[in-house]
Steps between C-alpha positions, in 0.01 A plus 500: 500500500475879523740730302687756710549845357856518368684814366629510140826653375321645205439878539141617541367592175185617315360141487520449876358834567203430252444169695485677833259759385282239339504265797421788750200616291367156441524380858346813604207465272440115516696381795766241500269205445314669220815595313688254271858527378364547147300810625816648635698422178222654285492816722875532480499458113740204536494146415470232763877395451604851558292517824634164619850625441459738790239320713471111470156500666198721598599441866857616429357817348274574798790454747721731289235763500442486876877516550537793284208689657611432857861582439388832336296586810791406737755706307260802517461457873887476559554815282231688703647397832850588393377862424278527814775561758512352845179632659241220554194702410673613175594143420156376560356769284735410221400137510140575501512749223703259289258227571195702417651651182599146386156373559354801303744502207539125463159376588494219241839363621391524863176325420682212327745453792224497757241288312728248318735422785279201591553361143879479527607144560660419834871522370445834355309628795756385751777679304304827443371503858839650587394827314201514717687447802751766406206746468352415843844538658526861362175595673565305815856621545391860438218496750705313760780757461250784556358337816857438634591858444186637666353650190214241461291388807289228354467207747469238228744577209404184294147603518588852399708372200229267378245787513702752307615243237157367451365854459767604250473180298117527475537823303570299181149351544294807506705793369370650159722760331318823443270449788588823671782392737851487335767264614696764692198605704400135558865418626489798735174376643623151554826631658295690747294188579807289539653746746190479696488130504863478640404783751767734389540787734736733314 
């Protein structure tokens, strides 16, 4: 029987932070199946019993990481949209910039969430799929609003959404810091591309 992620009343402390960092780094280097709980405990400088206090299994730990990374992304998107005002083009630009910046600055976390999703057990995947759906709704609702208000003229909003999201997410796979293009410039380029995809006529 799979173990579902459950929250603890114990405050987040240095031990849990160390486990999160060690799991992130080890999953990124070796992958889920190439990582043992002992590897993570060693990387965190903790005993197995200390690790098991926070996470009763490797599966539980993977689910906790995916949840943390996904919630962090959604919170950043929500904050950006709150600051963007009401104009559909500005709101789309805010969402694109936030996504590109996240993929650039949190490449490891983005990679783990994308690659290791398939290794979540069905119970965890079903529960965490709500976070994926929430992200999809942000994009879909924003583009639909732009079409309804005459700001965007794309004939196929869902195709436009998938194209923009796929392009933004792919940044994590190829971007190299110090490669000549900074995050801000890259975000502006992708914003311009996104506005063309939705056929913005401002």
